[in-house]
N, C-alpha and C positions, 0 to 999 in steps of 0.2 A: 694367673698373674695376681700377686698380692695387692690389695688396696692400700695406697699410701696412708700413713697415719699422721697423728699430730706432730710427728718429728719434722714434717715439711713446713716451710714457711708459706704464707699466703701466696707470695710470688711464685714459689716452686710448685705449689699445688695447682695454681692457675696455668702455669707453663705446661705441666703434665696433662691437665685437663684439655688444653688446646691441642696437644700432641695426640692424645687419644681420639679426640673428635676428628681431627684431620686424617687419622688412620682408620676411621670408620668404627671406632669402639665407643659407641654412644653411652653404654651403661657405665663404663669406667669414668668417662668424662663427667657424667651427671653426678656420680658419687663424690667425685672430687669437688665439684661446684657446691654440692650440698654441705660438704665438710667446711668449705670456706665460709659459706653463709651461716653455718652454726657457730663458727668462731667470730665472724664479722657480719652480723645481720645487715642486709642492704648493700653489701659490697658490689659495686657497680659492674666490675668486670665479670664476676661470676653470674650475676643476673643477666648480663648481656649475652653471655655464652649459653645460658639456659634458654634464653629467648630464641636464639638462633636454632638451637636444637628443637625446641617446640615447633618452630615454624617449619623446619625441614620435615617434621613428622606430621604436618597438617593440622596442628592445634594452634590456630591463629589467635584465638582469644587469650590463651595462656601465654603465647609468645608476646603479645602486646603488653600483657600485665608485667611480664619479666622486663621487657625493654623499657617500658614506662618507668619501672622502679629504678632501672640502671641510670636513666636520664635525670633522676632527681638528685644524684650525687653532685656536689658543687663543681668537681673537676671532670665531669663526664665528657669524654671527647666528642667532637662534632659528628663523627661517624655514627655514634649511638643515636643521636637525634635524627640523623638521616635515615637510619634503619627503621626507627620508630615511624617516621613519615611514610616510608614505603609500606610498612605493615598496616598502618591505619588506613592507607589508601586501599589496600587490598580488602580491608574489612568494610569499606564504604564510609569510613569516618573522616571525611575530607577536611572538616574544619580543624580537627586536631592534627591531621596530617600536614596541612598547610602551615600551622603554627610551628610544628616541630621542624619542618623543612626550612622555614625562614630562619629559625634559631641556628640551625646547622650551618648555613652559609654565612650568617653573620659572625659566627665564631671562627670559621675558616673559609675565606673567600676563594681559596685555591682547591677546595674539595670537589673533585669532579663528580663523585657519586652524589654529593649533596645537591649540586646544581641539577644533576640529571633527575634525581628523585623529586625535587621540588618542581621541576619542569613538567613531570608527568602528573603530579598532583594538581597543579594549576591548569593543566590541559583538561583533566577530568572535571574540574570545577567550572570550566567554561571561561577561565581567565586566560584567553589564548594569547594576547599580546605579551603578557608577562611570562607565560610559558615559553613563547618564542625567544624572548630575551635570555631566559635561563638556558635553554637548550643550545642556542647559538654560542653561549659562553662555553658550554661543554665541548662542542666540536672545535672551538678555538683553543681550549686548554689541551685537548687530546684529539687531534684530527683523525687518528687511526682507530677511534672507538666506534665500532660498527653499531652498537646498540644506541649510541647517541644520535647517529645519523637516522636510524630507524625512528627513534622517538621524535626527532625534529620533523621528519616526514609526516608523522601522525598529526602534529600540531599544524603544520602547513596545510595538510589536507582539510582539517576542520576549519581552517581559515578560508577555505575555498581556493587556495593557490595550488591547484593540482599539478601543474607542470613542475613547480619547485619541489613539491612533495615527491613526485616521481624521481627527480634527480637525487634526492636524499636516500630513497629506498635503493636506488641503483648503486649509489656510493657504498651503502651498507653491504650490498651483495658483492660488490667488487672486492671489498675487504674480506668477506666471509661468504663465499658462493652458496653454501648450504644453510645459510641463516634462515631458519624456517619462519620466524616471525616476520622478517622483512619480505619474504616470498608471499606470505599470506596477506600482509598489508598491501603489497603491490597488486595482488589479485583483486582486493577490494577496490583499489583506485582504478584499475583498468576496467572494472565493471562499471564504475561511475562514468568513465570516459566513453562508454558505449562500445567496449572491445570484449565481448563475452568469451570468445574462444581463447584469447590470450589470458583472460582472467581465470578461466577454469584450468588452463594449463599450469599457471603459477600456483593455484590452490593445490593441485595434485602434487606439484614439486614440493610444496610445503609439507604436505602430509607424508610424502616419501621421506623427507628429511626428519620429520618428527611426527610419527603416527598418533601421538598423544596430544598434538596441538589442536585444541578445540576450535579456536578461531578459524583455522583453515577449513574445517568441515563446515562451519557456519558461512564462511565466504563462498565456498563451493555451492552451498544451498542458495545463497543470495543470487548467484549468477543464474541458476535455474529458475528462481522465482521471477527475476527480471525478464526471463524469456517465457513466462507462464507455463513452465514445465514443473508443475507442482509435485507430481509423483516422484520425479527425479530428485527434486529438492528434499522431499520427505525421506528418501533413502539416505541422503547424506546426514540428515539430522538424527535419524533413528540409529545410524551407525555410531554416532557420537554418544547418544543417550544410553546405548547398551553398556558402554564402559563407564560413563559418568551420568547416572540416572537423574541426578538433581542439578545438572549444569544449568544455571540460570539463563544464560544466553541461548542455549540450545532449546530449553523449554519455551522461551519466548518466541523464537523463530518457528518452532513447531506449531505453536498456537496460531501464529499468523498464517502459516500455510494451511492449516486445517480450517481456519476461518474462510480463506479464499476458496477452499473446496466445499464450503457449506456444511462442514462437520462441526457445528457450533458447540454442542455439548462437550465434545472432546477438546475443542479449542479452549473453552472456558476452564476445564479441569487443568490443562497444562498452564494456562495463564495464571490461575490461582496458585498453583504450585510454585511458579516462578516468583510471584509476589510474596508468598510466605517465606521463601528462601532469601529474598532480598527486598524487604519492604521499603528501603530507602533508595531504591533504584527507579529513577524516573521512567526509563524505557519500559520496564516491566509493567508499571502502572499504566502507561500509554497502551500497551498491548492488551491488557485486561480491559481497558476502556473501549478499545476498538471491538473486542469480542462482545462486550455487553451492548454496545451500540448495534451490532449486527443482530443481537437477540431482542432488539427494541426495548431494552431496559435502560431507558434514557436517563433517569435520575442517577442510577448507579454509574452509568458511563460518564456523566458529567462530573460526578464526585471523583472518579478515578483520574480524569483529565485535570481536575483542579489540584489533586494531590501531586500529580506529575509536575505541574507548573510551579509548585512550591519547592521542589527538591533540587539540589545542586546538580550540575552536569548539563547534559545536552537535551534533556527531556522537555524543557520549557517551551521551546519554539514549536516542537511537534505537538505538545499538549494544547497550546493555544490554537494551532491550526485545526486539530481534531475537534476542539470545542466549537470553533466557528462553523465547521462542516456540519456538526450535529445540530446546531441551532438553525442552520440553513435548511436542513432536512425537516426540521420541525416547523418551518415557516416563519421563524424569527429573523427576518432579514436585517433589522437594525442591530440586534444582538450579534449576529454573525459578522456584519461589517465592522462592528466595534472590535470584535475579537481579532479579525485579520489586521485591522489598523494597529492594535496593540502589538502584534507580531512585527509589523513594519517599523514601529517606533523603536523596537529593540533589535530587530534583525532586518535592516533595510534591504538586504540582498536575498530575502526569502522568496524564492520563485513560487512556492506553494501559496503564500499569502497573496502575491500579485495575481496568480492564476485564478484564485477564488474570488478576489475582488472584481476582476474583469468579468466573471460570470454573473456577479451580483448587480453590477451597475451598467448604465448606458453612458458612453463617453460623449463628451461635447468637443467641438473644435477648440484647440488650445489647452486641453486638459493636461496639467503637468505630469500626470501619471504616465502618459505615453512616452515622453522622452526619458522619464525615470526608468521605465522598463527597458527601453531601447539601450540605455547606457549599460545595463547589466549584460547585454550581449556583445558589448564592445571589448577590445583587448583589456585584460585585467578584470573583467567582470566574472560572471558565473561560468564555471567550467564543467560542472557535473552535467553529463549529456541529457539526462532525463529532465533536469531543471531548465536547460536551454530549450529543449523541445516544448516544455510547458509554456515558457515565455513567448516562444514563436506563436503559439496558438492564441495566447492572451493578447499579444500586440496585434495580431491579425484581426481578432474580434474587435479590438478598439478602433482600428482603422475602418472596419466595416461600419461600425456605429457612426463614425464621423462622415462616412460617405466617400472615402478614398479607396476605390477598389484596387487600383494599381498597387498602392502600398500594402493593402490588406493581403493580397495574394502573393506579394513578395515574401511576407512572413509565413503565410499559411502553406505555400508550396515548400518552403524550407523546413517548416515543422513536420509536414507530412513525409518529406524525404528522410528526415532524421529518424522519425518513428519507424518508417518502413524498413530502414537499415538494421533494425534491432531484432528481426525475426525472419524465419523462413515461411514462405507462403507460395503455394502452387495453385494458380487460378485454374489451370487445366484439370488438375485433380479434383478441385471443388465442382467444376462443371460436370465431371463424370460421376461424382458422388451424388449430385442431385438427380442425375439420370438413373442411377442405381436405386435411389429411393422411390422414384416413380415406378420402376420395374418391380420393386419388392412389394408394392401396395397397389396391385391392379384392382379394377372394379369388382372382380370376382371375390377377392379376399374381403373387401369392404362390405360385400353383400351377404356374407355368411351370417348365420345366426349369431347374435352378439352375446358376449359374456354376461353372466348374471352377477353384476357387481352392485350390491345393494348400496344405496346412498350416493351413487356417482353424480347425481344432480347437484351435489354441493359445489362441484368444480366449474368455474368459468375461466376459460383461457382467452386472454387478449394477446394477440400475436401479430407479427408483421415485421417489416424492416425497422431497424432502429431509426429514430427520429421521424417516424411516419405518423405519430399521433397516438401511440399506444398508451402513453402516460395520461394523456387527456381523457381517453376513453375509460381507463381504470379509475381516474378521479371522479368522473361522472357516475360510474357504477358505485364507487365507495361512498358517495354522498347519499346513497339510498340506505335507510336504516336497517334493511335486511341483508346488506351486502358488506363483507369485509374485504378490504384491499390488502393483499399480502406482498405486493411488490414483485420483484423479479426472482422467482424461486428456481434453484438449480435441482430441485427434487426429481423431476422427470428425467433430466439428463443423467443423473446419478443412477437411477433405476435402469436406464438403457445401457449404461456402461457395465453395470453389474450383470446385466442379462446377456452379455456376449457381444456388445457392439451394435452399430447401426449402419445400414439397415438389415444386417445379418439376422437380427432378432426376429424379423418377420417370418423366417423359415421355421422358427420354434414355436410360433403361436398356435395354441390349442385353446379350447374353452377354459381349461383349467389354468393354463399359464396366464391367459389374459385376465381372468378373475383374480389370480394371485397378484399380478402386477398392479392392477387397479386397486386392490385392497391395500397394498403397500403404500401406494401414493396417497390414498385417503387417510390411512393411519398417520402419515407424516403431516398432513395439512390440517387435520381436525382440531388440534390444539390451538391453531391460529384463528380458527373460525369462531370460537366461542359460541354464542347463541345465535349467530347469523345463519341464515338459510343458504347463502351462497358465499363462496370465497373466490376472489380473483387472483389467478396466477398470471402475472404480466411479463413473463419472460418472452421478449420478442422472437428469439430464435426457436421457440417452440413451433414455429411454422414448419420446421423440418419434420415434426412428429405428429402432425394433425391426423393422419390416418391411424397411427398407433393409438393416439388419444381416443379416437372413436371406438377402436377395438376394445381397449381395456376399461374405458369409462363411458359406456354407451349413452348415458343420460347427461353427460357433460356438455356444456355449450362452448362453442369455439367462435370467437369474434375476430375476424381478420380486418385490420385497419389498413386502408390503402391511402396513398397520397401521391401527388404528381411525381413522376419518376425523378425529374431533375431537381425539384425542390428537396425531395428526400435525399438524394445523393449529395447535393450541395450541403445540406445540413449535417450529413455524416462527415464529409470531407473537412468541414470547418470545426469539427469537435474532436478533442483529444479524449478518448474514452478511457474509463477506468477498467472496464471489462474487455474481454477478447473480442474485438471487431477487426480482425486482421485484414479483411478485404477493403477497408475504408481509407487507406492511406496512400492509394495510387489511383488516379482517375480511371485508367483503363481497367484495372482490377475491380474497382468499385462498380463500374458499369457492367462488367461481365458477371459479377455476382448478382447484380440486380436483375439481369436478364435470366439467369438461372432461377432466381427466386420467383420471378413472374411465371416461368415455365412450370415450376413446382406448384405454385398456387393455382394455376389453371387446371392442373390435374386434380388437386383437392376439390376445387369448385365443381368439377365434373362428377366426382365419385362420392362426395359426402352428402348426406341428406340435408335439405334446406331447413329442417326444424332443429338441426344441431350445428349448422355452419352459417354464420351471418357475416356479410361484408358491409363495412361502413367506409364511406369516403370522407377523409379529413376535411376536404373543402366543403362538403355538404353540411357537416357538423358546424363548421365556422360560419357558414352562410345563414343557417337557421337551426339553432341547437335543439329547440324543444321537440320538433317532430322526430328528429333523429334519436334524441335521448329517449323519447317515448317508445320508439321502435326497439331500441336496445333493451329497455327494461321489460317490455312485453316478451321479447325473445327469451329473457331469463326467467319467465314465468312468474313475474311479480306485478303487483299493482303499482301504478304511477305514484311518484312522490316529487313534489316541486323542488325539493332541495337539490335534485340532480342538475338543474340548470344553473344553480348558484355554486357550482363545483369548487370555484376558487376560494370560497369561504369555509370549505370543509377542513377541519383541523386533523391532520394525520401525518405520519412520517412518510416522506417521499425520498427514495434513494435511487434516483436515476439521473441521466444527463439533462433531463428537462425539469429538474427540481425547482428552478426559479421561474420558468415560464408558466408552469401549471398553477401557480399561485395567483395568476392575474386573469382578469376577464378576457374573453375572446375578442380578437380583432383580425381583420383579413389581411394585414400587412405582409404576412409571410407567404401568401398565395401568389404564385408567379414570381417570387423573389429572385429566382435564378436569372431572370432576364437582365437584371442590373449587372450581372457578372458573366454574361454569356461569352465575352471575348476571352475570359480566363478559364473557360470550361471546355475548350476544344476537344481534348482527348475523351472526356466524358461524353460529350454530345455525339461525337463521331461513333463511339462504341455503342451507345444507346440507339444509334440510327436516327437521331433527331436533328433536323435542320431548323434553327431558330426562326428563319424567315417563313417557314411553312406552319408554324404553331400559332394558333389564335392568341391574341394578347390576353393578359389577365383581366379579371373584372375591373370595372371602372373604379370601385372603391379602393381596391388594392393598389391600382395604378396611381391614384391620387395620393395615397399615403406614401408610396415610395418616392413620388415626385417631391414631397415635402420633407425629405430626409434632412436637408441642410437648414431647415427653418429653425427659428428660436424655440418653437414649441416641441421639437422633436423628442426631447428627453422625457416629456410627459406622456408620450404615446405608449400604451401597453403593447406587448408583443403577443402573438398567438402562441398557445401552448402546443407542444409537440409530443 
C-alpha cells in the first residue's frame, strides 16, 4: 500500500491513520501521524493517536509524553485528559492523574470514561469517599457498564463494605459472566470473608477466562497463604513470574511467602527487585521493610516503613502498624503505642491497631477502648474475617483485664471458633504422629555412638509448649554476655523437610548423615552468633525433634520448659498466634495435643542424657529466679553472670507472642490463673482429666494478686513473662 502524501489534508490523514490503526496496521498509522506532526507540530489528534499506539505496545512513558502533549492544545477534548489520567495512574503518577481526571469531568460532566478513570485514580490515592461518588455516577450514567460495577466494588471493598462490594462484583458478572477481573476481585473478597474454597474456585475461573491476568494468580496465592500453604502459594506466584519476570505485585507476594518460609536472603532479593521496579509503591516498601525486620536490620526496616507511610495509596496504614510492631519488638512500648494511636487517628476501623494496643496495655473498668472495639463487630462494622477474629481476641483480653470472665469468654470462644474454621486439622493424626516419633527414636538409636559434629556446643535449644515460659528462659540466657538469643528459628524444621520428612528421616540416619545435618545447621546459625559462645534457638515446637537434635548435634544443650498444663493451655487459647499453632483454637483439640506432647516429652526424658537435657519449671523460676538461672547457666557450661536475673532490662529484639510480658519483672500472678476461668474451661479440663476440686490451690501470693484484680492499683501490677 502506498503511503499517503502531502496531497491529503490533515483531517484526511488523521482519518486514514485511525482507519489503519483500527485495522491493525500500526506502521501505516504511525507514518501518517508523523506526516501530520511534520506539517502541524503539536497537533493534538495525531499526538493522542501516537500515545494510544505507544500504550498498546507497552511503552508507557512515551505514551504519556504523547498524550500530555495532546492535552496542551486549547481545544483538546475531555477524553484526552481522561486517557492521560489513566496512563499516569498506570505509571504510579497519581497526582498528575488526579489533576487530569478532574479537568476531564469538569469539561464534560457526562463523560462516562472520565468519571470511571477519575474514580479509579482516587481509589488508588486513598480518597475513597470521592472515588465512591465518581463510580456511583458512572453506574447511574451507564447501568450496563460491567467495568464500572467492578470498579465500584473495589472502592466499596477498600471502604470495608464487603457485602456491598460483593453485590457489585456479582452485577458485573451477571452482565459479563467471563469477566476475568471481576472473578479475580470476587476471589479476593471471598478470601477476606473467610471462604477460601470459594475464593480459590473464583481465582481459577478468572485464570481460565484470562490466563494472562496476573491479579488472579496473586489472589490464588493469597488464598493459600491465608491457609499457611506456602509451597502451594509459591507455585501460583512462580507460574506468574515465568511469564512476567518483573511483575511488581508478584515479586512482592513471593518475597512475603519466602519470608514466612524463613528463606530471608531470597525474600530480600525479590523485595528489592520489586522496589527497584516501583519505587513509589508503598506496598513494595512495606514488604521490603518486613523482610529487613525479619533479618534484624532494624534501622533499614524503619526507613522502609517511613517511606511507605509517605507515599500515596494504601501503604500508610500498614506502614504505621509495621513501625509500631517493630518498636514493640525492640522494647519501645511508648513509641509503639504512639504509632498505633497514629493509625487509629487516621484509620479508626483498623483492627490491627486495636489488636496491638490491646496487647500493649492493661484495661481498666470503663475504658472507652472496649466499646469502641465492640462497635467494630456490630452491623456496619468490620467485615474482613481475619480482622473480626483479631478484634474478638483483643476484646476478650480487655474483659479479662477488667475481671469479667463471662464477657471475656464470649469473645474468646467466638474468636477461636472463627479461627478454627479457616483450616483443616486432624487431632487423631497428630496423636498418631507423636506415637510414630516415639517409635522412630527408641533408646537403642539414642545410645548409638554419636556423630562427630565439631562445634555443636554452640547450640542451645529452648523448647516446650507455646506460652510455657520459653521466651522468659531465652531472655534469661540472652542476658548473659556469652550467649546470643536468636529467637524462633525455622532452620531445623527446614533441614528435616529437605531430608525426607519426619520422623521418616530417622531411618536414614548414619554417622555421616548425622554429621552432615548437624554441620548444615551450624553453618546456618553461626553468622547469628557473632563472638558469642552459645546461641539460643527458641522454637518451642523443636520439642518434636529433641532426639534428632541429640543425634546430629551431640554437644548441644536442650532446655525443656514446663508449666502447669491448664495455665499453659489457657494462655494458648486466649492468644491469636501469628505462627501455625493449629491445635490451640479448640479446647478439646488443645488438650489432646497437650497430652500427646506430655507423652513425647516423657519419652525424651527417659532416653536423653541428663548432661544434655535439662527441664525447668516455669513456676520455680517465678518463685525464685536466681537458683534456677544459676542452674541454667551452669548447664550451658558458662560462669554465672548477675545480669541474668535482670533479664527484663536486656535490650534485644523479641519476636514472639510474649514480646510485651518478657520486658517486665517477674510476678506470680499468672500461676494458677486458670482457676478464675475454670467454669469456662470445661472441655479442656475434662480432656486433660483434671477435676478443679481435686487440684491444690495456687500459692498464697498468686491467690492474693488475683483477688485484687478489681482494685484501683491493678493496672500497676506487672504480669509474669511467658
